[in-house]
C-alpha positions in Angstrom: -41.7 -121.3 7.0 -38.6 -120.2 4.9 -38.0 -120.2 1.3 -41.0 -122.3 0.8 -41.5 -121.3 -2.8 -37.7 -123.2 -3.8 -37.5 -126.0 -1.4 -37.5 -129.2 -2.8 -35.4 -128.5 -5.9 -33.0 -130.9 -7.0 -29.2 -129.7 -6.4 -28.1 -129.3 -9.8 -31.1 -127.1 -10.9 -30.4 -125.2 -7.8 -26.8 -124.4 -8.5 -27.5 -123.6 -12.2 -30.1 -120.7 -10.5 -27.3 -119.5 -8.6 -24.9 -119.2 -11.5 -27.6 -117.1 -13.3 -28.8 -115.1 -10.9 -26.2 -114.4 -8.3 -26.6 -114.6 -4.7 -26.4 -112.0 -1.7 -24.4 -113.4 1.4 -26.1 -112.0 4.1 -26.2 -114.1 7.6 -29.9 -114.8 6.7 -29.3 -115.9 3.3 -26.5 -118.1 4.1 -28.8 -119.9 6.9 -31.8 -120.2 4.0 -29.1 -121.5 1.4 -27.9 -123.8 3.6 -31.3 -125.5 4.4 -32.6 -125.3 0.5 -28.9 -127.1 -0.5 -29.2 -129.7 1.9 -32.9 -130.1 0.9 -31.6 -130.2 -2.5 -29.4 -133.0 -2.0 -32.3 -135.2 -0.7 -34.6 -134.2 -3.6 -32.0 -135.2 -6.0 -31.6 -138.5 -4.4 -35.5 -139.2 -4.6 -35.8 -138.1 -8.0 -32.9 -140.3 -8.8 -34.9 -143.5 -7.2 -38.1 -142.5 -8.7 -36.6 -142.4 -12.2 -35.3 -145.7 -11.4 -38.4 -147.1 -10.4 -41.1 -145.0 -12.5 -38.9 -143.9 -15.7 -40.0 -146.5 -18.1 -43.6 -146.8 -17.0 -44.2 -143.0 -16.8 -45.8 -143.0 -20.3 -48.1 -145.4 -19.1 -49.4 -142.8 -17.2 -52.6 -141.1 -19.4 -52.0 -137.1 -19.9 -55.2 -135.5 -18.6 -57.4 -134.7 -21.4 -59.6 -131.9 -19.7 -58.0 -130.6 -16.3 -59.8 -127.9 -14.5 -58.2 -124.9 -13.7 -58.7 -122.1 -11.3 -57.5 -118.9 -12.2 -57.5 -115.1 -11.3 -55.3 -112.7 -9.2 -53.7 -113.7 -6.1 -55.7 -113.2 -2.8 -59.2 -114.0 -5.0 -60.3 -116.7 -2.5 -58.7 -119.6 -4.9 -57.3 -121.5 -2.3 -60.5 -121.5 -0.5 -62.2 -122.6 -3.9 -59.8 -125.3 -4.5 -60.1 -126.8 -0.9 -63.6 -127.0 -1.2 -63.6 -128.4 -5.1 -61.0 -131.0 -4.0 -63.3 -132.5 -1.9 -65.2 -134.1 -4.9 -63.8 -137.8 -5.1 -63.6 -137.5 -9.0 -60.9 -135.0 -8.8 -57.4 -135.0 -7.5 -55.5 -131.9 -7.0 -51.6 -131.7 -6.4 -51.1 -131.8 -2.7 -48.4 -129.4 -0.7 -45.6 -132.7 -0.6 -45.9 -132.8 -4.4 -45.3 -129.6 -5.6 -42.8 -129.5 -2.7 -40.4 -132.4 -4.2 -42.3 -132.8 -7.7 -39.5 -135.3 -9.2 -39.3 -137.4 -6.4 -42.4 -137.8 -4.7 -43.8 -141.3 -6.2 -41.1 -142.9 -3.9 -40.3 -140.4 -1.0 -43.4 -140.0 0.7 -42.8 -141.8 3.9 -39.7 -140.2 4.4 -41.1 -136.4 4.0 -44.5 -137.1 5.9 -43.3 -136.8 9.6 -40.9 -134.3 8.5 -42.9 -132.3 6.6 -45.9 -132.7 9.0 -44.0 -131.2 12.2 -42.6 -128.2 10.3 -45.7 -127.1 8.6 -48.7 -125.3 10.1 -50.1 -122.6 9.1 -49.4 -119.7 5.8 -47.7 -116.9 6.9 -49.9 -114.6 4.6 -53.0 -115.6 5.8 -53.2 -118.0 8.4 -54.8 -120.9 6.6 -53.5 -124.3 8.0 -51.3 -126.2 5.8 -51.1 -129.9 5.8 -49.1 -132.6 3.9 -51.9 -133.8 1.9 -53.8 -130.4 1.2 -54.0 -129.1 -2.2 -51.2 -126.6 -3.5 -50.7 -124.4 -6.7 -48.6 -126.3 -9.0 -46.6 -123.2 -9.9 -44.2 -124.0 -7.2 -43.6 -127.4 -8.8 -43.4 -126.1 -12.4 -40.7 -123.6 -11.3 -38.6 -126.5 -9.9 -39.1 -128.6 -13.2 -38.2 -126.0 -15.5 -36.8 -123.2 -14.2 -38.9 -120.6 -15.8 -41.7 -118.9 -13.8 -42.3 -115.0 -12.8 -41.9 -116.0 -9.4 -38.0 -116.3 -9.7 -38.3 -112.6 -9.9 -39.0 -112.9 -6.2 -36.0 -115.0 -5.4 -33.6 -113.3 -7.5 -34.9 -110.0 -8.3 -32.4 -108.4 -10.8 -33.5 -104.9 -9.9 -35.9 -103.3 -7.7 -39.5 -103.3 -9.2 -42.6 -105.2 -9.4 -42.8 -108.4 -11.1 -45.9 -107.9 -12.8 -45.0 -105.7 -15.3 -44.8 -107.5 -18.5 -47.1 -110.8 -19.4 -45.2 -112.1 -21.9 -42.6 -113.2 -18.9 -45.5 -115.4 -17.3 -44.8 -117.5 -20.7 -41.5 -120.0 -21.0 -39.1 -118.4 -24.1 -40.0 -119.9 -27.5 -36.9 -122.6 -27.0 -38.1 -123.8 -23.8 -42.1 -124.0 -24.4 -41.9 -127.5 -25.5 -40.0 -128.7 -22.5 -42.3 -126.5 -20.1 -45.4 -128.2 -21.9 -43.6 -131.5 -21.4 -42.9 -131.4 -17.8 -46.2 -129.8 -16.9 -47.9 -132.7 -18.9 -45.3 -135.6 -17.2 -46.2 -133.8 -13.5 -49.9 -134.2 -14.5 -49.6 -137.4 -15.5 -47.6 -138.5 -11.8 -50.8 -136.9 -10.0 -53.4 -138.8 -11.9 -51.8 -141.9 -12.6 -54.1 -144.7 -13.0 -57.0 -143.2 -10.9 -59.1 -142.2 -13.6 -59.9 -138.9 -11.8 -60.0 -135.7 -13.5 -57.2 -133.1 -12.1 -57.7 -130.0 -10.6 -55.1 -127.1 -10.7 -54.9 -123.9 -9.4 -52.8 -121.0 -10.0 -52.6 -117.4 -10.2 -49.7 -117.3 -13.1 -51.9 -119.5 -15.2 -54.2 -116.3 -15.5 -51.3 -115.3 -18.0 -51.2 -118.4 -19.7 -54.9 -119.4 -21.1 -53.7 -119.6 -24.6 -50.4 -121.9 -23.6 -52.7 -123.9 -21.4 -55.0 -124.8 -24.3 -51.9 -125.7 -26.4 -50.7 -128.1 -23.7 -54.1 -129.3 -22.8 -56.7 -128.7 -25.7 -59.9 -129.6 -23.7 -59.2 -127.7 -20.4 -62.0 -125.8 -18.7 -61.5 -122.5 -16.5 -63.0 -121.5 -13.4 -61.9 -117.4 -12.9 -62.6 -116.6 -9.4 -62.7 -112.9 -8.5 -63.0 -110.2 -5.8 -63.5 -106.8 -5.0 -60.6 -104.6 -5.9 -59.9 -103.0 -2.3 -59.9 -106.6 -0.7 -57.2 -107.9 -3.7 -54.9 -105.0 -3.5 -54.7 -104.6 0.3 -54.2 -108.3 0.8 -51.8 -108.3 -2.1 -49.6 -105.9 -0.5 -49.5 -108.2 2.5 -48.8 -111.1 0.6 -45.9 -109.6 -1.4 -44.1 -108.3 1.9 -44.3 -111.8 3.5 -43.1 -113.7 -0.2 -39.9 -111.2 -0.6 -39.2 -111.3 3.1 -39.5 -115.2 3.1 -38.1 -116.2 0.0 -35.2 -113.6 -1.6 -31.8 -115.1 -2.0 -30.3 -111.9 -4.0 -30.4 -108.1 -2.8 -32.9 -106.7 -0.6 -36.7 -107.8 -0.3 -39.1 -105.4 -2.7 -42.2 -104.4 -1.4 -44.7 -103.3 -4.4 -46.7 -99.9 -4.1 -50.7 -99.6 -4.2 -50.2 -98.3 -7.3 -48.1 -101.4 -8.8 -50.5 -104.1 -7.3 -53.5 -102.1 -8.7 -52.0 -101.9 -12.1 -51.2 -105.5 -12.1 -54.6 -106.6 -10.9 -56.0 -104.8 -13.7 -53.6 -106.4 -16.1 -54.8 -109.8 -15.3 -58.9 -109.1 -15.7 -57.7 -107.4 -19.3 -56.0 -110.6 -19.9 -58.5 -112.9 -18.3 -61.4 -111.5 -20.2 -59.8 -111.1 -23.5 -58.6 -115.1 -23.1 -61.9 -116.6 -21.8 -64.0 -114.8 -24.6 -62.4 -117.2 -27.4 -63.9 -120.2 -25.3 -67.2 -121.7 -26.2 -69.8 -122.2 -23.7 -69.4 -125.0 -21.1 -65.7 -124.2 -20.9 -65.3 -121.3 -18.5 -67.0 -119.8 -15.6 -66.6 -116.6 -13.7 -67.6 -116.5 -10.1 -67.5 -114.0 -7.2 -65.7 -114.4 -4.1 -68.8 -112.9 -2.2 -70.9 -115.6 -3.8 -68.7 -118.1 -2.9 -68.4 -117.4 1.0 -72.2 -116.3 1.0 -73.7 -119.7 -0.3 -70.7 -122.2 -1.0 -72.7 -125.2 -2.2 -75.1 -123.2 -4.2 -71.8 -121.7 -5.9 -70.0 -124.7 -6.7 -73.4 -126.6 -7.8 -73.6 -123.5 -10.3 -70.1 -123.7 -11.5 -70.6 -127.7 -11.6 -73.7 -126.9 -13.9 -71.6 -124.3 -16.2 -68.7 -126.4 -16.9 -71.0 -129.9 -17.5 -69.9 -131.6 -14.4 -72.0 -134.0 -12.2 -72.4 -132.6 -8.7 -72.8 -135.7 -6.4 -74.9 -135.7 -3.0 -71.6 -136.9 -1.2 -69.6 -134.1 -2.6 -72.5 -131.7 -0.8 -72.0 -133.7 2.5 -68.2 -133.2 2.5 -68.1 -129.5 1.4 -70.8 -128.7 4.7 -68.8 -131.1 6.9 -65.5 -129.0 5.9 -67.1 -125.8 6.5 -68.7 -126.8 9.7 -65.2 -127.7 10.9 -63.4 -124.4 9.7 -66.5 -122.1 10.8 -64.3 -120.7 13.5 -61.5 -119.8 11.1 -60.7 -115.8 11.0 -59.8 -114.1 8.2 -56.8 -111.6 7.8 -58.0 -107.7 7.9 -55.9 -104.6 6.4 -55.9 -101.2 6.9 -56.7 -99.5 3.8 -56.7 -95.7 3.3 -59.5 -93.6 1.8 -56.7 -92.1 -0.8 -55.7 -95.9 -1.8 -59.2 -96.4 -2.4 -59.8 -93.7 -4.5 -56.5 -94.8 -6.7 -57.9 -98.1 -7.0 -61.1 -97.0 -8.1 -59.7 -94.4 -10.5 -57.4 -97.1 -12.0 -60.0 -100.0 -12.2 -63.3 -98.1 -13.0 -63.8 -100.4 -15.7 -63.4 -103.4 -13.8 -65.4 -102.4 -11.0 -68.4 -101.8 -13.2 -67.7 -105.3 -15.3 -67.9 -107.0 -12.2 -70.7 -104.9 -10.5 -68.5 -103.8 -7.7 -69.7 -100.6 -5.7 -66.2 -98.3 -4.9 
């Protein structure tokens, strides 16, 4: 599915982005832009309908006090953990539809469900099945709501280069921070509404925003999922090829090098370790992907125990049922040469030692 990052943005903000960043008028990009523009007109209509119906009662929806954030670098298995945790009926997570149409999803479900149900199938980077109501990371919503996201560099690169080079660019500018926080809180209010559930959020970009998230949601809790660096780097190289090819509207797709992705992973580990160290016990948990896939139920029980959450028998049954249904799923495999492994190990040696990964 092409251009899925920006699909669902309103027409006005889309035109603003084109004025700010420019556009490369290739046949592929023109076709992609026409699709985004027509979708943007519908998004604008549904946003107007939602504000008309709910605008006066948005404030009646409570701001979630203690969201649970899944953080960590891309390709660490956070989608699997997100899907499993969302099976707890006391948690609620933004869906694929809700992050696609963040300003109109309260009124547009019946219009989009048959269309999106027919269009979406599997994620292009790893063949994970995508469904209308499946949990999805909220960075796609925040990009459309605030026009502030490092993923904007994937769509509108100003120059060749990897977009993970400055952690400050993962934060909104000072003059837009309040608006970013207000939009994020409102989006979460709309997800939770009057359900009384705790909101579950998953977003790799949040890994470099922990202090901002704590300022926005002071009682937030965090789950840091990590994975063997060889697997993360190799899989991330594939991810960014797919993301750039499917989303870019300016210039030519840029595919980062092994060194760039490795250094980006190291930056994530450094910042996450620093920021989580400032939190008291019970507010964060770190878990390894290898432990999650080896025994999902036990690992999730551990996470809940550390975070002070109740693990119910019904939740356990739903996890086991999901695992039984998906046991035939085959993960992608990637070739990763010995020279690349040596480079990754040499640049991330302290992280190999910290997380007890064998080179």
